[in-house]
N, C-alpha and C positions, 0 to 999 in steps of 0.2 A: 321058316326061311326068312321072314321079315326080321325076326330077332337076330338070326345069324348075320344077316346083311348089316343090321344096325351095329352089332358088336364088331364086325370087321371094319366098318367106317370109323367107329370110335377108337379102335386099337391103332388103325393107320394114322389117325390124327395125332394120337399120343406119341406114336413112334416118330412121326415127323417133327413134333414139337421137341422131343428129346434130342433129336439130331441137332436142331437149332440151338438148344440149350448147351449141348456139348461144344458147339462151335463158339458159343459166347463165353465158354470157360466155366460153366456150371458142372459140378459133379452130379452123378446120378442121385446121390443122397440129398444134395442141396436143391436139385431140381424138384424133388418131391415136396420140398418145403415152400416153394413159391406159391403164394396164396392168390386165388382169384378175388375179384372185387366182391363176390358174394360169400366168401369164406370169412366167418367172424373169428377174430383173434381173441382167445380166452386168456385173460390176464389174472395173475395172482399177486398178492402183496406179501412179501417176506419181511416181517417186522413192521407192525403198525405204529410208526414213530411220529413225533411232532413234525419232522421234515416231510414225511409222506403226506400226512393229513393237511399240513399247511401249504405245501408247495406242489408236490407231485399231483395230488388229487385235483386241484382247480385247473392245472395245466392239462391234465388228461381229459377233464370234462370239456375243455375247449375243442377237442379234436376227435373224441371217441366215436361220435355218430358218423361223421364224414368218412373216417377211415375204417369204420366197422370193427371196433374193439369193444370189449366189455370186461368188467371185473367180475370174477366168478368165485374167488376164494381168497381167504386171508390165513397166513401161517404165522403164528406167534406163540412162543412157548409159555408166555404169561397169560393165564386165563382171562384176566381183566382186559388186557389189550386185544386179545384174540376176539373176545365177545364184542368189545367196542368197535373193532375194525369191521367185523361182519355186519353189525348194525348200521355203521356209518355208510358202508358201500351198498347195503340193501336199500337204504333211503335214496342214495344217488342213482342206483341202477334200476330201482323199482322191481326187483326180483330177489329171491333168496340168494345169499352169498354164503358159501360153506366155510365154517371156521375149522381150521386144521391145527392140531397140537404141535406139529413140526413139519419140516419140508418133506421128510420121508412119507408122511401120511398124505400130503398133497400130491406127491408123485404117485403113490400107490393107487390113489383114486383116479388117476389120469385126468386131472381137472384142467390143467393149464398148458398154454403154449409159450407164454412169456411172463416175466415177473418184474415188479419193482423191488429192488433189494436195498433196504434202508435199516439195517441192524446196527449194532454197536461198531465203532470204528475198527476194532481189531478183528471183527468177524467178517468184514466185507470180502477179503480175499478167499478165505476158506469157504464161505457160502457161494462164491463164484465158482469154485471147483465143483461144489454140489450141483449148482445150476446147470453147468454144461454137461455134467454126467447124466443128468436127468433129461437132457435134450431141450432145455428151455433157453430162449433168448432173455436178455436181462438189461435193465437200466440199473447200473451199480453206482451207489453213492460213493463219494470220496470221503476220506482217503482210501485209495485202493488197497493199500497194505501198510501195516505198521512194523513188519519185520521183513528182511530179505527172503527168509525161508518161505514165508507165506506168499510173498510177491512172486517168487520164481515158480512156486507150485501153481498159482492161479494163471500166470502167463502161459505156462506149458499146457495147462488144461484147455485154455481158450484157443491157443494156436493149433492144438491137435483136433479141434472141433470145427464145425461150420456155423457156430452160433453167432448171433448179432449181439454184441456186448457194447453198450454205450456207457462210458465212464461219466459221472456227473460233474464234469468240468465244463459248465455251461458257457463260459466265455468263448468256447470254440464255436458257438452258434450265434455270436453277436456280430452284427454288421460292422460296428466300429472297430472291433478287434480284428476282423478280417481286413479292414482298411489299413489298420496299423501294421499288420503283418506284411501286407503287400507293399506299403511304403518303405518299411525297413529293408525288406528283401530286394527291393528295386535298386538299392545302392544309393538312393538320393539322401538317405538319412546319414550315411557314413557309418563307419564301424561303431558299434555300441561300445561306450567307454565305462558306463556305470548305470545301474538300475536301482532305484530306491522304492522299496515296497513297505507299506505300513498298514496296520489294521488296529485301531484303538477304540475302545468302548469304555463306558462308565456304568456298569451294570452289575451290582452286587449279586443279582440272581442269575446271571448268565451261566448256563450249564448246571444250575441248581434246580432241584425239584423237591422242595421242602414239604409240600403237601402230598406229593406222590410217594415218597420214600416209605412212610409208615403204612401205606396200603399194600406194599409188596410183602407177601408171606412165602416162605420157602416152599410150603406145600402146594402153592398155586403156580409154581413154575418148575423148570427143570434146570437146576443150578449147574449140574455137571455138563449138560449139553451147552449151556450158556458159556462155560469156561473154554470149551473147545480144546485147543492145544496149549492153553496157558497153565502154569503150575497150579495144582490144586490148593485152594484155601477154603476156610469155612465160609458159609453163606454170609454175604454182606449186601444188604439192600441198597446202601449208598453207592457201592461200586457198580451194581447192576443198573441202577437208574441214573446215577450221576457219573457215568463211566468216563466222560471227557475230562474229569478232574484227576483221574488215577491211571498212572502207568502200572502195568503193561496193557491196560485196556484201551488206552488212547494216549497219544503224545500231546494232546491239548492243542496249543496254538499252531505248531507246525502242521499237524495232520488236518485240523479243522480249517485253518485260514491260509497258511502259507501254501498249502497244496493247490489252491485256486490260482494264487498270484504267480507262483513259480512256474506253473504250466505255461503261462504266456511267455516267460523267458525262454523256455525250451522251444516253444513254437516259433517265436520270432527269430531266434538265433540259430535254430537247427541243431543245437547241442542237447544231449540227452540227460546230462547230469553235471553237478559241479566237479571241479578238480579237488577242492578241499572246502571244509566248513569249520568255523569256530563260533562259539556262542557264549553269552553271559546273561545273567539275570537272576531271578529268584521270586519267592513269594513275599512281596513287600507290603501288600495291603490286606488281602482277603485270607486271614489266618483261620480258616474254617475246617481244617483237617485235610484239605486237598494236598496232593503230591505234585501236580503239574504247576509250573510257574504261572504267576499272574503278570509278569513283566519280563520281556526278553528282547535281546538284539542278537541276530545271527549275521555273520559276514561270510558270504559264499564267493569263491573264486571260480570263474568259468573260463574255458578256453581249451585249445588243443593240448592233450596230454604231452605230445611230443615237442611242443613249443611253449614253454612256460613264460616266454617273453611277450607273448601276445594273449589277448583275452580281455576280460572286464570283470568288475566287481559288482556283486548284488548285496544289498543290505535289506534285511527283513526285521522290522521292529514292531512290537506289539505290546500294548498295556491294557489292562482290564479295569483300571481305576480312574481313568481320565480320557475322554474321547467322545466323538459324536457318531461313531460307526460310519465313517465315510472313507473306505479303504482307498489308499493312494498307490498308484503305479506310474512312476515317471522314468522314462528312458532318456538317457543323455548320450549325445555325441559331441564331437568337437565343434559342430555347427549349431547346436541348440538343444532343444528337448521335445519329446513327444509325451504329452501329459494325458493319461487315460482317465483322469478325473474330469477334465474339461473337454476331452476329446479334441485337443488342438495340438498342432505342430507350431513351434515358434523358434525364433532365433535367440531366445533368452540364454545368455551365457556363451553364445557362439564366438568364434574367433573373428574379432573385428579387424578392419583395415589397419587401424592404428597399431595394434599389437602384432599383426601379421607382418607389417612393413618393417618393424624392428628386427625381425628375423629373416627378412627377404623371402617371406612366404606369401601364398595367396590367401586372402581372407575366406572364411567359410561361414556363411550364415544361412540357416534353413529358411525356406519360405514360410510366411505366416498363412496357415491354412487350417481348416476344420476337417475332421474325419467324417465320413458319411454316416448318416442316421445315428444320432446320439442315442445310446441305450444305456441308461444309468444302471449301475450294479445295485441291486437290492439284496441285502445280505442277512436279514433276520430270518429265523426259522419259519415263522408263520407269515409269509409275505402275501398269501392269496394268489400266488403264481406270477412272479415277475417275468418280464418280457424275455430275458435271456433263457430262463428255465423253460418257459413256454416254447420257445423256438427249439430248444435242445430236446425236449420230450417229443415234440412233433417230429423232429429229425429221426429220433430213434424209432418211433412208430412207423414212419414211412420206410425206414430201412428194414424193419421186420418184414414188411410186405415185399419190398424190392430185392432184398438180400444184398444191397449195396453196403459198402463200408460206411459206418456212421461218422459224424464229425469228431468224436472223441473215442477212438477204438482202444483196445486193451493196452497197446503200447504207450498211450498217453498216461494211463494210470500207473503203469510200471515205472515210467520215467519220473513222474512227480513223486512217487514213493521213494525212489533212491534219494532224492533231494531232502525229503522230509525225514527219512530215517537217518540220513547223515546228520541233519540238524539235531534230531533228538539224541543221537549218539554224542554229539558235542555237548548238549545240555547235561547229559547224565555222567559223562566222564571228564569233562573239562579239557579233553584232548583236541588237537587239530586232527580232524577226521578226513580220511580219503576213501577212495573207492577202487577196489581191485577188479579191473575189467575181466581178467581171466576167470576168476572164481565167482564174480558177481556178488562180492561181499563188501559190506561196509566195515572199514578198519579204523579202530580208535586206539591209539597208543600201541600200534603193532598187533592188536588182537581183534578178532571178529567180534562185532558188537551184537550182543544178544540180551534178552530181557532177564 
């Protein structure tokens, strides 16, 4: 009788909670995924990369005890990295971490609830499809996708699920970026007229892994699984390890760097993609066998498709042979500029009274002001966990528990992918590239852009 009474009380409480969840808009399936404070979230690592080790890991360590998370498994098809990842996390967690040969094995063993996904650039979207099929939440590194085919497949899979997917666009978790967004959207900035984005380094070894390439042997990995849906070619250790230098495994600068900066353009303007893109550049300095450019400038036109007379221009320039790795993002209006390097709004270049009077216009000068909480962008792969990424990973972890929408949901990744794929198409074809809204295809010279 006591057991029956206890069971009845428990079931009544669950039923009542389910009713409340339904009123709050939770589905029965998503309600089951709401975790209590005593339920530990088991995390897996998909791809034990430099980015994961140098940035994800220290940020995760800042929050895992408070939020009751733990890393329990590492999935990597390369034996060396699989074993290194398991040993690394065993040391951090102070318990055994299971090394899995691939994602299927990690799923079959029912090891994890959520994963960090930091594989090669071209793999992110297709691995996202796997992730939601397995029922895992995920923190997915950018670029989200390098082809529209992959982007559409991943967007569809995520939207059909109830998984919490955070795209690694960490500017979305920066207080200064939120302040900039609020200021621009308030109307006080005036219409955006131009945006200048740049990302310059002087690093001969950037994206190179000269010591690591000779260590990779075909028998220690799964080359066909690594290629996924890319055309088959013979095993190439450089393309595997230094993938950022080789299309179609990475677009290089657009996917790696522009994806971060163009996301703020979409966020602040409310526009989802460019109207058109042109680009120029080449391999001017580092003639080391790479295929992706070491120098480029892209010009992107933004605005309503139906009204080509309104909008603004965005320029993205990048070079790998001269620079201090201090990415610049400057927004211009007729009244001045908003500079996300200095986190200041100023009247620099605004319409002064002298020139306004000449045309019987009102002068327009922005107020001199600072954005709240300056958070400098740290951009190297092994940062030790910069503040923006730290905030972003915590936001993902909190949303895994609450089931709320994270700061950078899947639509954010889909949107930045359109812009970077359009830019890559301009790089490879020399054409003025557009986007077909109906088919969701990138068009270059009247043809669908493919690899």
